N, C-alpha and C positions, 0 to 999 in steps of 0.2 A: 589605751582603750580599756574601758571598764567592762566587767563581766556583763552587765545589763546591756551596754551598747553592742557588744558582740552578739548577744541573743536577739537583739532587735533587727539585725541586718541579715537574717536568715534568707537565703535565696532559694528559688525553686527551679527545677529543671524538668524537662519532659521525659517521661519514661520511654525508652526505646521500644518497648514491647506493646504497650497499650495506648501510649500517647497522653496519659494523664499527667498532671503536674504533681511532682513530689518534692518535698523539701530536701535540700542537699544533705542535711544531717542524717537522713535515713540511708545514705549510701556511703561507701568508703570514700574518703576524700583527703585532699592535701591539708584540709583544715583540722584534721584530727589532733595534731599536737597543740594547736591553738585552743581547740575545744577543751582538751585535757587541762591545759593551763588555767583556763577560765573556770572550770569545775573545781579545780584545786583552790583557786582564789575565792570562789563563792563559798566553799566549805571551810575557809580559814586555814588552808594548808594543814589540815589534821583529819584524822579518822573520825567520822561522824558517830561511830560506835564507842570507841575507847579513848579518843583524844590523842592517839599516837601521832608523831610528826615525821616518822621515818618509814621507808618501804611502803609508800602509799601507791595505791592503784585506783582506777576508776571502775566502779561496779555498776552493771546494768540491773536496775531493780526488777525488770520483768524478764531478765536473763536472755533477752534477744539482743545479741551483739550488733545487729544491724540497726537497731533503734537507738540512735545517738541523740535523741531529744534531751535537752538539758534537764527536763523534769524526770527523766528515766535514769539519770546518772548521779551517783554519789561517790564521795571519796571514802575509801576504807583502807586500813593497813592489810598486809598479806594475811595475818592471822585471822582478823575479823572476816576477811573475804572467804577464807577456807571454811570458817564457821557458818557463814551465810549460805554456803553451798553444801551444807549438810554434813560437815565433819563433826559428827556427834561423839563426844568423848564422855565416858561414864566416870564421874568423879570418884565413886567408891573404888573403881578399878585403879585410878591413879594413887589413891591412898594406900591400897593394898600393895601396889608395886613399891611404893616408898617404904612401907613397913618391911618389905622383903629385901631392903638394902639397895634398891636401884637408885642411880643418880637421876636428876631431872633430865640430863642429856640422854640417858638410856631410855627413860620413859618417853621423852619426846620422839626419839627415833622410832621406838616401837609403835607409837600411836600416830606417827606422821605429822607431828607438830614441832614447833621450836621448844627448846628447853625452857624459855621464858614462859611460853603458854602452858607448859606442863606445870610449872611453878605457880602460875596464876590460878589454874584449876585447883591445885592442891591447897593453896592459901584460901581460896574462896570457900572451899568445903569445910575447912577448919576454922573459919571466921577470923583469920589473921589479916585479911586484906582490908 
């Protein structure tokens, strides 16, 4: 089954409270693993922000976890996901920590990011990336 054919067979159900028809992707369902697999496939099995291919998760663009519409879902790595949710890291702060002899592991732990992300931030600031 291709990603497009999966999205073409969206089914509707009746809301138990108001009786209106709602698409099944707006509720928790058994199809969630299939939906995840198809979103990953649609996005080329890589993070849409940085291109990473490991530790991928599905992000809700409107941050409503109940809205599982394919248009609302994108593939991101864990680092980019945390950045999308407001994990703002001040680059001068990373540079200062490095100047003070901290390792990238220590910087990452202090800032709540991976050592790789701490290194990326440091490298981007210094133009080495």
